[in-house]
N, C-alpha and C positions, 0 to 999 in steps of 0.2 A: 504493500500500500504506500510505501515510501513517503513522499513529501506531503501527501494529504494529511499526515499526522504531525507535521512539524509543530504547529501551534499547540497541540495537545501534549507535546513532550518537552516544551520549554518550561523550566522551573525558575532558576535564578541565573540569569546571565550577568547580573551585577547585584551584589548585596549592599554595597555602600557601607560596609562594616567599618566602624571607627576604632582607632586605637583607644585604649582605656586611659585617657587623660581627663582629669576632672579637677574641680575646685575643692580643695581640702581644708576643712576646719582644723587648725593646729591646736592640740590640747596637750596637757601634761606638764608637770613641773620641770622636766628635763628640756622642755621646749620653750621655757619662758623667754630666753634670749631671742628666739625666732619670733615669738608672739609680739614682744616689745618692738622688734624691728618692723614688723608689718604694721602695727598700730601707729607708728610715728613716721612712716615713710610716705612720700607722695607717689601716686600711681602714674607712670609716665605715658600710658597709652590711651587712645580714644575708646577702644573696645576692651572688654565688654561694657555695656551701659551699667552704671553704678559700680564700676570696677574699683574705684578709689574707696567708696564707702564700704564695700564688702571686704576689701583688703584690710582696711583699718579695724574691721571687726575680728580680725585674726584668721582670715582665709588666705591660703597660699594659692594664687591663681595661675593657671597655665598661660603661656603666650596666646594672644587673642586670635591669631591667624595660623593656618597650617595648610600643608599640601601633602597628601599621602598617596601611595600606590600599593595595591594588593594583587597577589596572584591567587586565583580561586579555582579549585577543582571540586566537582560535585557529581554524584551519581544518585539518581532518584527513581522511584517507581511511581507511576501515575495510573489513574483509572479513566477510561474513555467510555462515553455512553451517548445516547440520543443522536446517533449518526443518521444524517439525512444526505442522500446522494441523488443528483440528477445528471443527465447526459445531454450534451449539446444544447445547454440552456433550456431543457425541457422540464417535464414534471419531476418534482423532488419525491423520492421514495424514502419511507421510514425503514431503515435497515438495522435498527437496534437489535432485533431478534435474529436477523440473518447473518450479520457480521458480528462475531464474538471474539473478543480479545483475550488471549491466554495470559500474556504478560507484555508490558510496555515499560522500557527503561530508557532513561536519558542521561547522557554524560555531557558535561560542559567544562571547559577550561578557558581561562582568559585573564586579561589584565584590566584592572579597575583603577581609575584615577579619580581623586576626590579632593577638591579645594573646600576648606571649611572656615567658619568664623564663630567665635563665641559672641553671640549677640547680647546675652545676659550671662551673669556669672554661672548660672546653672542650666543654660540652654545653648547647645551647639547646633548650628545649621550647616548643611553642606550640599554640594552638587555632585552628580555622578556621571561619569562617562566611561564606557567600557567597550572593548572588542573581544569577541569570544569565538572559539571553535566548538562545534557541538555535534554530537552523534546520537542517533536514536536507533534503538533495536526494538522491533515489533514482531510479535508472534500472534497470528490471528487465523481464524478459519471462517469460511463461508458455508453456512448451513441451509439446507432446504428441507421442506416437509417430506417425510418418508412414510413408513407404516404408521397406522393410527389405531386406537381403540376408542370405544365410546363408553364414557362413564355416565350413569343416569343423572348424576348431580353436576359433574364438571364439564360434560360435553366431550368434544374431541380432545383426545390426549395424543398429541403428535410425538412420534419418535423422530426427532430432528436428526438428519444425517449430514455429516460433514462432506460437502461436495468438493471443496478446495481447501488447501492448506498453504499458508504463506509465512515465510520468515524473511524479513527485509531489514536493511540498515540504510539510513540516510545520513549524509554529512552536510553540514551547512554552517555558514558564518552569520553572525548577528552583531548589530550595533545597538548599544543600550545607553539610554540617558534617563536622568531622573533627579530627585532631590530627597532630602531626609532631614530629620532632627533628632537630637538625643538629649532629653532631660537627664541630669545627673545630680548626685549629691554625695558628699564625702565627709567623714569625721574620723580623725585620728588614723587616717590611712585606709579605713574601711569605706567601701563605696558601693553604690547602686547606679546602674546606667540602663536606660530604657530606649534602645535604639529602634527607630522606625523609619522606613523609607518607601517611596513609590517610584517605580521605574517602568519604562516602556522600551520594549525590544523590537527593533525594526528588522524584519526579515522579508526579502523580496517576494517570497511565495505567498505571503499572507495579505489579505485585503487591508488590514490595519495593524498597527503595532500591538504586540502582546503585553498586557498590563499585569504587573506583579506587586503585591504589598508584602513587606517583610517586617516582622516585629521580633526583636531580640532582647529580652531582659537579661541582665548580667549582674552578679553579686560577687564581690571579691575583696581582696586585701592588698594594699600596696606597702612594700617593705623598703624603707629608706636605707641607703648605704652611707658610708662616711663621707664620700665626695658630694658636694652640693649638687642637688638636682638629679643624682643618680639613684635609681630604684628598680625594684622588680615587683611586678604585679601578677597575681594569679586570680582566676575567676572561674565560676561555673554559671550556667544559665540555660535558657531555652531558646529555640529558634522556630518561629512559626511563619509559614508561607501561605499566602492566599492568592490564587490566580484568578484573572478574569476568565470565567468558564466558557462562554460562548465564542465560537470562532467559525469563520466561513472563508471560502476561497474558491479558486478555479485552477485546474491543472490539466495537462495533457494525459490521455489515457495510458500512454506508454510509461509515464512516470509513476503511475499508481499501481498497476497490476501487470508486471512483467510476466511473460509466458502465459498470459491469460487465456489465449485461444486454445492452448493445449489441454486445459482443464475444463473449458466451457462445455464441450459436448457431453462429458460425463455428468455434469451438473444438470443440464437440460433433460437428460434421460431420467434422472432421479425425480425431477419435477413431473415429468410425464407419467412415471409409474405411480406417483402419489395421486395425480388427477384421475388415473384409471381406477385406483382403489376407491376413491371417493365416489366416483360415478357408479361403480359396481354396488357400493353400499346403498346409494340412493335408488338405483334401479331395482334393488332387491326389496325395497319397502312396499308395503301394500298401499292402496290408494288412500286409505284412512290415515296411515302413518305419514304419508306425504303431506297431508293437510294439517298435521300436528304442528303448532307454532314452534315447539321446541326443536323438532327435527328440521324445520325450515331454517331456523336460526343457526343450527349446527352446520347445515349444508352451506349456507351463505358464508359462515365464518371460515369453513374449510376452503371454499373456492377463493375467498379473499386472500387467505394466506398463500395459496398456490399462485394466485394471479400476481401478487406483489413480487414474489420470488422470481417468477417467470418473466415479468415485465422488466424487472431490474437487470436480470442477466441478459435479456434480449437487447435492452437499451445499451448495455455495456458492450455487447458484441458489435454494435454499429457506431459506437461513440468515437469521437475525436477529442472531445474535452469533457471534463467531469467537474461539476459544481458540488460543493459539499458544505455541510455545517455539522458541528459536533460540540459536545460538552466534555470538558476535561477537568480533573481535579487531582490533588495530591492523594495518594493512598493514605498517608497520615500527614497531617499538617504540622505537627510538632516533632522535633527531635532534641536531644540533649547535647550541650556544648561545654567544652572545657578549654581554657586558653591561658596564655601567659604573655607578658610584655616586659622587655628590658629597655629601660630609659637610660641612655648614656648621659644625657644632660637635658636641660629644658628645651633644647633645640631638636635633638635626634632621639628616635625610639624605633625599635623593631618588635614585631609581634608574631605569634603563631596561634592558631586555634583549630580544633578539630570538632566535628559534629558526628555523633554516633547515635545508635538506637533508632527507633522508628523505622521508616522505609527510606531514609536518606542518610548518606555519608558525605562529608565534605572536609576539605582541608584548605585553610586560608593562611597565607603568610603576607606580611606587609612591612613597609618602611614609611616613616613619617618625619617630616621636617616642620618645625614651628618657629614663628617669629612674632614680635610685637607689632601691633598696628594701632 
């Protein structure tokens, strides 16, 4: 099915994850000299707003502007449903029951760059720009109605038969842009950060950019070294991803179902066999049974299922283009994260973070430079 599923397999092409820099309330008798220095010194920068007042209250503020870059690798599982497909701009068919996905996974790797500003002492805002290479692996089957039985209460019980089986991989590139904000607070080196961002990933095969919202709460501790500004931070937290679920687009038939013709004949034969079985059942009913509203409804439902499957495959056999719509979502929205950051001084810091558990794994490494503004 190849590129028809690109939108459904994009998860995070750019997270906008920030290094764990925060405004820290200095406390403790051993820190009296530092506290006195902050209270009696003038704040030399324009940002953040209220920076001087907060600094004189005993908060050690980071430099107000920064630029960071992160490398991101991620592998995720997603679920795809509500698949609608049309051919040559014709009738759209509901194939949610006919096309069944066994497993869909996405891998992405790329570089993210992020300028940021501390607008307020406890609020950082930033922009996102990223380029990424992405690979999707999809395992799905096309099913048609086969043998059936009739249950007095449930009606037709179809034995759906796999007519075609596909495994495909698609590779593509994407450009991502967006923005985010991170409210933070810190006391005595302990901190909480609530990172959130909105991003849009532009992919040529999609009608419109894919939208993603990320929320990542983190809780940790910063350990100061002897050298001024030098520290090591460690943290744990969660990582939640919400995608815009609806997607549509148009592609060439050869991009979607390679070697389709080789399997089409067998699929049409299975549909014909199903139709023959339904007709034989109907013809075997008495005149009174044929006027029974329940049997009429069963007969109509059976013919409708066979007609949709047959029409969709017939349309695909003559198609040059395919129009599609689908709904996609994360198999699990949350996963667990653990990370660490080494700050060499107030200008430079490096970080690493991994995400595990759930249906997503990720690795992030980054470098940040900060300066006063």
